[in-house]
N, C-alpha and C positions, 0 to 999 in steps of 0.2 A: 417150050422155052419162053415164048411170049407170055403165056399164062403165069409162069413162075415169076417173071419180072414184074408183071402187073400186080401179083399177090404181094410181093416184097414191097413194092411202091405203096400199095394200100396200107400195109402194116406200118410202114414208116410215117405215112401221113396221119394215121390214127394216133400213134404215140406222140407225134408233134402237137396235134390238137389238144390231147389230154394234158401234156406238159404245160402248154400255153395257158389252158384254162386253170390248171392248178396254181401256176405262178400268179395269175390274175387274182384268184381267190385269196391267196396268201397276202398279196399287196393290199387288197381291200380290207382284210381282217386286221392287218397291222395299222392301217390308216384309221379304221374305226376305233381300235383300241386306244390310239393316241388321242383321238377326239374325246373319247369317253373319259380318259385319264385327265385331260386338260379341263374338261367341263366339271369333273368331280372336284379337282383341286381348286377351281375358281369359285366354287359355291361357298357362301358364308356358313358359319357354324349354326346349326339349328337345334331346337329341342322340342319334344312332343308335349303339348299342353293339355292333352286329353281330347282335343278336337282337331287340331291341325299342327303342322310343323311351324314353329315360330323362330325367327332369326334372333340369335342371342346378341345382346348389346350391353356389355358390362358397364359402359360409361354412362348409360342413360339413367338420369335420376328417376327413382321410383316415386312418382307424383300422381296423386289422384286429384283430378279437377273437381272442384265443388260445384261448378256450373259451367255452362257453355260460354258465359261471358267472363270467366275468370281465367286470366293468363298469367304466366310467370316469367320473370325477367331477371337477368343478372344486372343489378343496378348499383353494385358496390360490394362492400364487405362489412360485416359486424363480427368482430373477433375479440371476445372478452373471456378471460380465465378467472374463475372465482374458486380458488383452491382446487378441488378435484373436479369441479363442474366447468364445462366448456360451453360458452355461448358463441355459436359459429353459424352465422347466416350467410348463405351464398346466393340463394334464389329468393326472389321477393314477389309478392302478389301484386299484380297491377291494380292501380287506383286505390290501394290501401295504405300506401306510403305517403305521408302528408308532412309538408314543411310550411309552417306559417310563421309570420313575424309581425311585430309592431315596433314602435319607436323604443319600447322598453322591454321587449321579450322576443325570444326565438323558441319555437316549439317544434320538435321533430318526433313524429310517430312512425316507427318502422315495423312492418309486418313481413315475416318470412313466408315462404310457400307452404309452411307446415303449421300456420296459425300460432307462431311465436311472436311476441311483441317486445319492443323496447320504446320507452317514452322518455324524452329528455326535454326539460324546460329550463331555459336560461333567463335571468332577469338582470337588467342593467339599463341605466338611463342612456339614451342615444346609442343603443346597442348595434343598430344597423351600420352606423358610421364607425363606431369604436368597438367592434366585436372581438377582435383578436385579444388573447390573453387567458389567464387562469381564473376559474370560477370555483368558489368554495361551496361545498355541499351544504344545503340548508333544508332541514326536514319540513319546515313550514312552506317552503317554496315562495316566500314573499320578500326575503331580504335582498337588498341591492347587491349586485355583483355576485349572485349566487346561482346554484344549479340544483335541480332535483332529477333523479333518474330511477325508473322502475323497469324491471325485466321479468318477462315470462318466457321460459325456455324449456325445451324438451318435448317428448311425445305427449300428446293431449292427455292420455290416461295417467301419466306420471310427470306432468308439467310442474316445474319448480318456479317459485316467485322470489325475486330479490329486490330489495330497496337499498340504494346507496345511502349509508348513514353518515359517512364522513369521508373526507378526501378532496381531491381536486379533479376537475375536468377542464381541459384546455381546448379552446377553439383554435385550431390550426388555420382553418380557412372556411369562410362562409361567403357564398355568392348567390344573391337572389336571382340574378339573371340566368345563371347556369343551373340553379337548383342544387348547388353543391354544399355539402356540410362535412367537414373533417374534424374529428375529435380525438384527443388523447385522454385516457382514463386511468386514474390511480387512486385507490382508497379502500374503504371497508364496506362490505355489503352485509345486510341482515336478511336471513331467509325467513320463510313463513313460520318457522318454529322459534324464531327469535335468536338464533345463533349467528354470531358475527364471524365473517370470513373475509380475508384479504383478497383483493382482486385488482385487475387492471387489464387494459387492452386498448382497442381503437375502433372507431367507426369512420368509414368513408363512404358516403352515399351520394349518388346522383338522382335526386328526386325528379319526378316527371314535371313538376312545377313548384314554385315557391309563391305563396299567396300572402299579401299584406292584409291584415284584418284590422278592424277598428279597435278591438280590445286585446 
């Protein structure tokens, strides 16, 4: 009788240990699955580039640096529409955007991160003090109270050139201390093939510095 009781007790103890171990394994598997699921969900989306998994970033501008010393900044906006062509600069190359002035002129040279250029030259006596107002386009770039604008825009292999041949550019704001120049543009542009196109838009730039020159 004692042997039977001992045997039944041993069997009961064995199954208790087995159940406990099974329960423990199930809990660990459930916990590991949860950790794995959480880790997978929190990972950023990646793509294989032939060598390694690269994190996708759709908002990152596709920019190739030309040299280690060439940096790009958001310094303002150039937004001009010339019929079907759009001139839209959002990123600019450091140390390539220049604002200079004299007592009789203001010159702004703007370069985008993609080697696109806009050059605007205003002429007027005492322009630093009396800069606000509308300037009429003059192809010679020499008349008083006049402006001249040239544009190179688009991809390098298919870059288009425009020269403003008539119309008005208004200086909304100019601040040598802040390096700020804001313009409103409305007129007609001539492309490199000689075709005239209506266009207009705006420029609002914060240059790194504004420099007064002798000429």
